[in-house]
C-alpha atoms as an extended CHARMM CRD file, in Angstrom:
* protein
*
        58  EXT
         1         1  MET       CA             13.1540000000      -14.8760000000       23.2670000000  PROA      1               0.0000000000
         2         2  ARG       CA             13.5980000000      -16.3940000000       19.8520000000  PROA      2               0.0000000000
         3         3  LEU       CA             16.8930000000      -17.0810000000       18.4050000000  PROA      3               0.0000000000
         4         4  PHE       CA             17.3620000000      -16.5140000000       14.7090000000  PROA      4               0.0000000000
         5         5  ASP       CA             20.0420000000      -18.1020000000       12.4630000000  PROA      5               0.0000000000
         6         6  TYR       CA             20.6320000000      -15.3080000000        9.9620000000  PROA      6               0.0000000000
         7         7  ASN       CA             22.4430000000      -17.7800000000        7.5610000000  PROA      7               0.0000000000
         8         8  GLU       CA             19.3950000000      -19.9360000000        7.1960000000  PROA      8               0.0000000000
         9         9  SER       CA             16.4460000000      -17.5240000000        7.7590000000  PROA      9               0.0000000000
        10        10  PRO       CA             16.8570000000      -15.7990000000        4.1800000000  PROA      10              0.0000000000
        11        11  LEU       CA             16.6160000000      -19.2560000000        2.5160000000  PROA      11              0.0000000000
        12        12  ALA       CA             13.3690000000      -20.1730000000        4.2600000000  PROA      12              0.0000000000
        13        13  LEU       CA             11.8550000000      -16.9390000000        3.5100000000  PROA      13              0.0000000000
        14        14  LEU       CA             12.3530000000      -17.0080000000       -0.2270000000  PROA      14              0.0000000000
        15        15  THR       CA              9.5720000000      -19.4180000000       -0.9360000000  PROA      15              0.0000000000
        16        16  PRO       CA              7.6980000000      -18.9460000000       -4.1990000000  PROA      16              0.0000000000
        17        17  ASP       CA              4.6360000000      -17.8120000000       -2.2730000000  PROA      17              0.0000000000
        18        18  VAL       CA              6.4900000000      -15.2080000000       -0.4710000000  PROA      18              0.0000000000
        19        19  VAL       CA              8.3620000000      -13.7840000000       -3.4850000000  PROA      19              0.0000000000
        20        20  SER       CA              5.0030000000      -13.6230000000       -5.4320000000  PROA      20              0.0000000000
        21        21  MET       CA              3.4690000000      -11.5510000000       -2.6720000000  PROA      21              0.0000000000
        22        22  VAL       CA              6.3650000000       -9.1680000000       -2.6360000000  PROA      22              0.0000000000
        23        23  ALA       CA              5.9860000000       -8.8640000000       -6.4470000000  PROA      23              0.0000000000
        24        24  ASP       CA              2.2350000000       -8.1620000000       -6.0400000000  PROA      24              0.0000000000
        25        25  ILE       CA              2.9210000000       -5.3660000000       -3.4550000000  PROA      25              0.0000000000
        26        26  HSD       CA              5.4080000000       -3.8420000000       -5.8860000000  PROA      26              0.0000000000
        27        27  GLU       CA              2.9610000000       -3.9470000000       -8.7480000000  PROA      27              0.0000000000
        28        28  HSD       CA              0.0170000000       -2.5630000000       -6.7470000000  PROA      28              0.0000000000
        29        29  LYS       CA              2.1010000000        0.2990000000       -5.4950000000  PROA      29              0.0000000000
        30        30  GLY       CA              2.7880000000        1.3090000000       -9.1420000000  PROA      30              0.0000000000
        31        31  ARG       CA             -0.9040000000        1.0580000000       -9.9340000000  PROA      31              0.0000000000
        32        32  GLN       CA             -1.7840000000        3.3280000000       -7.0530000000  PROA      32              0.0000000000
        33        33  GLY       CA              0.5820000000        6.0250000000       -8.3450000000  PROA      33              0.0000000000
        34        34  LEU       CA             -1.0590000000        5.8450000000      -11.7250000000  PROA      34              0.0000000000
        35        35  PHE       CA             -4.6570000000        6.0970000000      -10.2610000000  PROA      35              0.0000000000
        36        36  ILE       CA             -3.6950000000        8.9920000000       -8.2380000000  PROA      36              0.0000000000
        37        37  GLU       CA             -2.3110000000       10.9060000000      -11.3210000000  PROA      37              0.0000000000
        38        38  ALA       CA             -5.4380000000        9.9210000000      -13.3250000000  PROA      38              0.0000000000
        39        39  HSD       CA             -8.0020000000       10.8230000000      -10.7610000000  PROA      39              0.0000000000
        40        40  ALA       CA             -6.2900000000       13.6970000000       -8.9230000000  PROA      40              0.0000000000
        41        41  ASP       CA             -9.2990000000       16.0400000000       -9.1470000000  PROA      41              0.0000000000
        42        42  ALA       CA            -11.6690000000       13.3690000000       -7.9430000000  PROA      42              0.0000000000
        43        43  LEU       CA             -9.4340000000       12.4430000000       -5.0070000000  PROA      43              0.0000000000
        44        44  LYS       CA             -9.0950000000       16.1530000000       -4.0780000000  PROA      44              0.0000000000
        45        45  HSD       CA            -12.7340000000       16.7260000000       -4.0240000000  PROA      45              0.0000000000
        46        46  GLN       CA            -13.3120000000       13.5380000000       -1.9440000000  PROA      46              0.0000000000
        47        47  THR       CA            -10.5210000000       14.6300000000        0.4620000000  PROA      47              0.0000000000
        48        48  HSD       CA            -12.3530000000       18.0560000000        0.7520000000  PROA      48              0.0000000000
        49        49  LEU       CA            -15.5280000000       16.3140000000        1.5790000000  PROA      49              0.0000000000
        50        50  ARG       CA            -13.8980000000       13.9830000000        4.0650000000  PROA      50              0.0000000000
        51        51  ARG       CA            -12.4480000000       16.9030000000        5.9710000000  PROA      51              0.0000000000
        52        52  TYR       CA            -15.2070000000       19.4060000000        5.8460000000  PROA      52              0.0000000000
        53        53  GLY       CA            -18.1820000000       17.2640000000        5.0960000000  PROA      53              0.0000000000
        54        54  GLY       CA            -18.9480000000       16.5910000000        8.8270000000  PROA      54              0.0000000000
        55        55  THR       CA            -19.3020000000       20.2250000000        9.6090000000  PROA      55              0.0000000000
        56        56  THR       CA            -22.6320000000       22.0410000000        9.1180000000  PROA      56              0.0000000000
        57        57  ILE       CA            -22.8270000000       25.7390000000        8.9560000000  PROA      57              0.0000000000
        58        58  ARG       CA            -26.0810000000       27.2230000000       10.3980000000  PROA      58              0.0000000000
């Protein structure tokens, strides 16, 4: 089992690379919301096709 020193761990995790990755995730989440709002009808159509596209009525 690993032992963590919770006084030192946050300092080791706050490197510029990690902070940049967290900022990128936050930015992309905002873009995803805007995309969903802008293309709601297309996404609804794709969802419908995905749900019912595999069934064939004969």
